[in-house]
C-alpha positions in Angstrom: 159.9 155.3 116.2 160.3 152.0 118.1 157.6 150.4 120.2 158.0 147.3 122.3 155.8 144.3 121.3 152.6 144.1 123.3 152.2 147.9 123.6 148.8 149.5 122.9 149.0 151.6 119.7 146.7 154.6 119.2 145.7 156.5 116.1 148.0 159.4 115.2 146.8 161.4 112.3 149.7 162.6 110.2 149.9 166.4 109.6 152.6 166.2 107.0 152.3 165.5 103.3 152.7 161.8 102.5 156.4 160.9 102.0 157.7 158.1 99.8 157.9 154.9 102.0 160.3 152.1 101.6 159.1 148.6 100.7 158.3 146.5 103.7 160.9 143.9 104.6 159.6 140.4 105.3 159.4 138.1 107.1 158.6 139.6 110.5 160.5 138.0 113.3 157.5 136.9 115.4 153.8 137.4 116.1 152.5 140.7 117.5 149.3 142.6 118.2 148.8 146.3 117.3 145.4 147.9 118.0 144.0 150.8 116.0 147.4 151.8 114.6 147.1 154.1 111.6 150.2 153.0 109.7 152.0 150.2 107.9 154.1 147.8 110.0 157.8 147.3 109.3 160.3 145.1 111.0 162.5 146.7 113.6 166.1 146.0 114.6 165.4 143.6 117.4 163.1 140.6 117.7 160.9 142.3 120.3 160.2 145.6 118.5 158.6 146.8 115.2 158.1 150.1 113.4 154.9 151.3 111.7 153.7 154.1 109.6 150.1 155.2 109.1 147.5 152.5 108.2 145.3 150.2 110.4 146.7 147.0 112.1 144.8 144.4 114.0 146.0 140.9 114.9 149.1 141.4 112.8 150.5 138.2 111.1 154.2 137.4 110.9 155.4 135.1 108.2 157.4 132.1 109.1 155.5 131.5 112.4 152.2 130.4 113.8 149.5 133.2 113.7 146.4 133.4 115.8 143.6 135.7 114.6 141.0 136.8 117.1 139.4 139.7 115.3 137.7 140.3 111.9 140.1 140.0 108.9 139.0 141.9 105.8 140.5 141.3 102.4 138.7 143.9 100.4 140.9 144.0 97.3 139.9 142.8 93.8 141.8 139.8 92.5 144.0 140.5 89.5 143.0 139.0 86.2 145.8 136.4 86.5 145.3 132.7 86.2 148.3 131.8 88.4 147.4 134.0 91.4 144.5 134.7 93.8 143.6 137.4 96.2 144.1 135.0 99.0 146.6 132.2 98.3 146.8 129.1 100.6 148.9 126.0 100.4 152.4 124.8 99.8 151.9 124.4 96.1 153.1 126.8 93.4 151.6 130.2 92.6 152.8 132.6 90.0 153.7 130.2 87.2 155.9 127.2 86.6 155.4 123.4 87.0 152.4 122.6 89.1 151.4 126.2 89.4 147.9 127.3 90.5 145.6 127.6 87.4 142.6 129.7 88.2 140.1 131.8 86.3 141.3 134.2 83.7 139.2 137.0 85.2 140.7 136.4 88.7 140.2 134.3 91.8 139.4 135.4 95.3 140.6 132.3 97.3 143.0 129.9 95.7 144.3 126.7 97.4 147.2 124.8 95.8 148.7 122.0 97.7 151.5 119.7 97.0 150.9 116.0 96.9 149.8 114.1 99.9 147.2 116.3 101.6 144.1 115.0 103.2 141.8 118.0 103.1 141.6 121.3 101.2 139.4 122.5 104.1 137.7 121.0 107.1 135.1 123.0 109.1 134.4 121.7 112.6 132.4 122.4 115.7 133.9 121.2 119.0 136.1 118.8 117.0 133.3 117.4 114.9 133.6 117.8 111.1 130.6 119.6 109.6 132.1 120.0 106.1 135.3 119.0 104.3 136.7 118.8 100.8 139.2 116.1 100.1 142.1 116.1 97.5 140.0 114.2 95.0 137.3 117.0 95.1 134.9 115.0 97.2 132.7 117.3 99.4 131.3 115.9 102.6 128.7 117.9 104.5 127.1 116.7 107.8 124.0 118.8 107.3 121.6 119.7 104.5 122.5 121.2 101.2 120.4 124.2 100.1 121.0 125.5 96.6 118.5 128.4 95.8 120.1 129.0 92.4 118.3 127.9 89.2 121.3 126.1 87.6 122.8 123.3 89.6 124.9 121.2 87.3 126.4 117.7 87.7 128.1 117.5 84.3 130.6 114.7 84.9 130.3 111.2 83.4 129.6 108.5 86.0 132.4 106.1 86.8 132.2 102.7 85.1 131.6 100.9 88.5 128.5 99.1 89.6 128.8 100.3 93.2 128.9 104.0 92.4 126.7 106.7 90.8 127.4 110.2 89.7 124.8 111.5 92.2 124.3 109.1 95.2 121.3 109.4 97.5 120.5 107.3 100.6 121.9 105.7 103.6 122.1 102.2 102.1 125.8 102.6 101.1 127.7 102.9 97.9 131.0 101.2 98.8 130.4 97.9 97.0 129.8 95.8 100.1 126.8 93.8 101.3 123.6 95.7 100.9 125.4 98.5 99.0 124.2 100.0 95.8 124.5 97.6 92.8 124.0 99.5 89.5 125.3 99.1 86.0 128.9 98.2 85.5 129.0 100.8 82.8 128.1 103.5 85.4 124.9 105.2 86.8 124.0 108.9 86.8 121.5 108.9 89.6 121.5 106.1 92.2 119.3 105.8 95.3 120.0 103.1 97.9 118.0 103.2 101.1 119.0 101.4 104.3 117.2 98.1 105.2 113.8 98.6 106.6 113.1 101.9 104.9 109.4 102.3 104.2 109.2 105.7 102.6 109.4 106.9 99.0 112.4 106.8 96.6 111.2 110.0 94.9 108.2 112.3 95.2 107.8 115.3 92.8 105.3 117.9 94.0 104.0 121.3 93.1 102.7 123.4 96.0 102.3 120.3 98.2 100.5 118.2 95.5 102.3 115.0 94.3 102.5 114.6 90.6 105.0 111.7 90.3 106.0 109.3 93.1 108.1 106.1 93.3 107.6 104.1 96.5 110.2 101.8 98.2 108.3 98.9 96.7 108.9 100.3 93.2 105.2 101.4 92.7 104.9 104.5 90.5 102.1 107.0 90.7 102.0 109.6 87.9 99.4 112.3 87.8 100.2 113.6 84.3 100.7 112.3 80.8 103.5 109.8 80.3 105.1 109.8 76.9 107.2 107.1 75.5 108.3 108.6 72.2 111.1 106.4 71.2 111.1 103.8 68.4 111.4 100.2 69.4 114.6 98.4 68.3 114.4 95.6 65.8 114.8 93.0 68.5 112.5 90.0 69.0 113.3 89.7 72.7 112.7 93.3 73.8 110.0 96.0 73.5 109.9 99.8 74.0 107.7 99.2 77.1 108.2 95.9 78.8 105.8 94.7 81.5 105.7 91.6 83.5 107.8 89.2 85.6 108.6 87.0 82.7 111.9 87.1 80.8 113.1 89.7 78.4 116.3 89.8 76.5 116.8 86.1 75.7 116.9 82.8 77.4 114.3 80.2 78.5 110.8 81.7 78.4 111.9 85.0 77.0 109.6 87.3 75.2 109.3 86.6 71.5 108.1 89.6 69.6 108.2 90.9 66.0 111.6 91.0 64.3 110.9 94.7 63.4 110.3 95.7 67.0 107.4 95.9 69.5 106.1 98.9 71.3 104.3 97.3 74.3 105.1 93.8 75.5 103.7 91.9 78.4 105.5 88.7 79.4 104.3 87.1 82.6 105.4 84.1 84.6 102.9 81.3 85.0 99.8 81.8 87.2 98.5 85.3 86.1 94.8 86.0 85.8 94.9 89.0 83.5 97.2 90.6 81.0 95.1 93.8 81.1 92.0 94.9 83.1 90.2 98.2 82.3 87.6 99.3 84.9 85.4 102.3 85.6 84.5 102.7 89.3 85.6 99.2 90.0 83.5 97.7 87.1 85.3 95.8 84.4 85.0 97.3 80.9 87.6 95.1 79.2 90.1 92.5 80.1 92.4 90.0 78.5 93.1 86.7 80.2 96.2 84.5 80.1 94.6 82.3 77.4 94.2 85.3 75.1 90.5 85.7 75.7 89.3 89.3 75.3 86.3 90.4 77.2 84.5 93.6 76.3 81.6 95.1 78.2 80.8 97.4 75.4 80.8 97.4 71.6 83.5 96.6 69.2 84.0 98.7 66.1 86.4 97.6 63.5 86.7 100.1 60.7 89.5 98.3 58.8 88.8 96.3 55.6 90.6 93.2 56.7 89.5 91.6 60.0 90.8 88.1 60.1 89.9 85.1 62.3 92.3 82.7 60.8 92.5 80.0 63.4 90.7 76.6 63.3 87.8 76.3 65.7 88.2 74.0 68.7 86.7 70.6 68.4 84.1 71.3 71.1 80.4 71.5 70.8 80.0 74.3 73.2 82.4 76.7 71.5 82.8 78.5 68.2 85.7 80.3 66.5 83.5 83.5 66.5 80.8 83.5 69.2 77.9 85.9 69.1 75.0 86.3 71.5 74.1 86.4 75.2 72.9 82.8 75.4 76.3 81.5 76.6 79.1 79.3 75.3 80.3 77.6 78.4 78.6 74.2 77.8 75.9 74.5 80.4 72.1 74.5 80.3 70.9 76.8 77.5 74.4 77.3 76.2 75.5 76.9 72.6 75.5 73.3 71.4 77.2 73.0 68.1 79.2 70.4 66.3 81.6 68.3 68.4 84.1 68.8 65.5 84.0 72.6 66.0 82.0 75.6 64.7 83.4 78.6 62.9 80.5 81.0 63.5 78.1 80.3 66.4 75.1 82.5 67.4 73.3 81.7 70.6 70.7 84.2 71.8 69.3 84.3 75.3 65.9 82.9 76.1 63.1 85.1 74.9 65.0 86.7 72.1 62.6 87.6 69.3 64.8 89.4 66.8 67.0 88.1 64.0 70.1 86.0 64.0 71.4 87.9 61.1 70.3 90.6 58.6 72.4 91.5 55.6 71.6 94.9 54.1 72.8 97.3 51.5 72.0 101.0 52.1 69.4 100.0 54.7 67.6 97.6 52.5 67.5 94.0 53.7 68.5 91.3 51.2 69.0 88.3 53.5 67.8 87.6 57.1 67.2 84.8 59.5 64.7 85.4 62.3 64.9 83.9 65.8 62.3 81.5 64.7 64.6 80.3 61.9 62.7 82.0 59.1 64.8 82.8 56.1 63.9 85.7 53.9 65.9 86.7 50.9 65.2 88.9 47.9 67.4 87.3 45.3 67.5 83.9 43.6 68.6 80.7 45.1 71.3 78.6 43.4 72.0 75.2 44.9 75.3 73.7 43.6 75.4 70.6 45.9 74.5 67.1 44.9 71.8 66.5 47.6 68.9 68.5 49.1 66.3 68.0 51.8 63.6 70.3 53.1 61.5 70.4 56.3 63.8 68.1 58.2 64.0 65.5 55.5 67.3 63.8 55.1 69.0 65.3 52.1 68.9 63.1 49.0 70.4 63.2 45.5 68.4 65.0 42.9 65.5 62.7 42.0 64.7 61.8 38.4 61.2 61.8 36.9 59.5 59.9 34.0 59.6 61.1 30.5 57.0 63.6 29.2 53.6 62.1 29.0 52.0 61.4 25.6 48.8 59.6 26.6 46.8 58.8 29.6 49.1 55.9 30.7 52.3 57.9 30.5 50.6 60.9 32.2 49.8 58.6 35.2 53.4 57.4 35.3 54.8 61.0 35.2 52.5 62.1 37.9 53.5 59.3 40.2 57.3 60.0 39.6 56.8 63.6 40.4 55.0 62.8 43.6 57.9 60.4 44.6 60.5 63.1 43.9 58.6 65.7 46.0 58.2 63.3 48.9 62.0 62.4 48.8 62.9 66.1 49.0 60.5 66.8 51.8 58.4 69.1 49.6 55.2 67.0 49.9 53.5 64.9 52.4 
């Protein structure tokens, strides 16, 4: 049967058993439209006619020409398990094997695009001439809107390019093209790079659960973490670095660089000049401990050292108001009521506040006192006293060498001489008045 192109085709249900049909001959000579036609279309003798047998046709495409589709096109077949073909094949590249052939999944591919060299886009989706999504020949996907991936496995498995201006995943409007103000990362490559445009005042990252932030990085680089932060690595054996490095000083070598232990350092602080504290620990705004730039450690509470080797190995400063180890609330700043020791320095200095009535020291074994000095200067000890020096003086008397006494008395005259020599010795030591 022959029907002129443009005729309206209606369903004609066949009443005869199906007959063997010849293979369709392609290409068709031109475009045509057949509506609701229960048949398969075949080329006719002339360019303006075609033949059909039962099947459904709508917006029929002719190969070798330009086709316009206005209705729904359904491709309901299952792709064959063939790596060189797809259910829908697009492009002027090769399908079916040979050099440059399409290489899809072994289990089959629904849509395969294989282009020869020189294309600009695999696809480009536009609205009113404005691109909303496109995929370039290098595999770069550009979308004008938001990306929503509800799956639970979104993988970026490539290695970043070894370029400072690029990252494997790039976020932000600051640019990643290598120009002024663009991202400047590692020359060896960056996995995740964020570069915001100038003037941005929001956060780089904010990780939340049910609207509550647990980890945040602001545009100023401030980090807020609600949970435990673990740094489980081992420091490298590098004197100029640490596992955790803090401060605006230099790390990694050069003038003013951090100089740690040769075997490695876990936490290092290296500050430029002018800081007030290395650390400051507070509770409700009240300082409990701090360490100043001179290395002075201030503790509001108690210090407990349970080791068996606590060393204060430095020499004391040659200042009367200071000591190498200072104990007491009386002050060591050199003011009124403050400690006043030797101008050449003091190793252990104790200065109690006014009104103190206890003991400067009390040495005990199992709770039993063996040696103590009271706030009044009274010395009490339970053992013997061995003096190995060459001079001695008591009760404020200037120390003198050990005095000698007369020989043992044998009569009244020598007894008088011995008594006088004993008196002189006691007076010189300060033991008599």
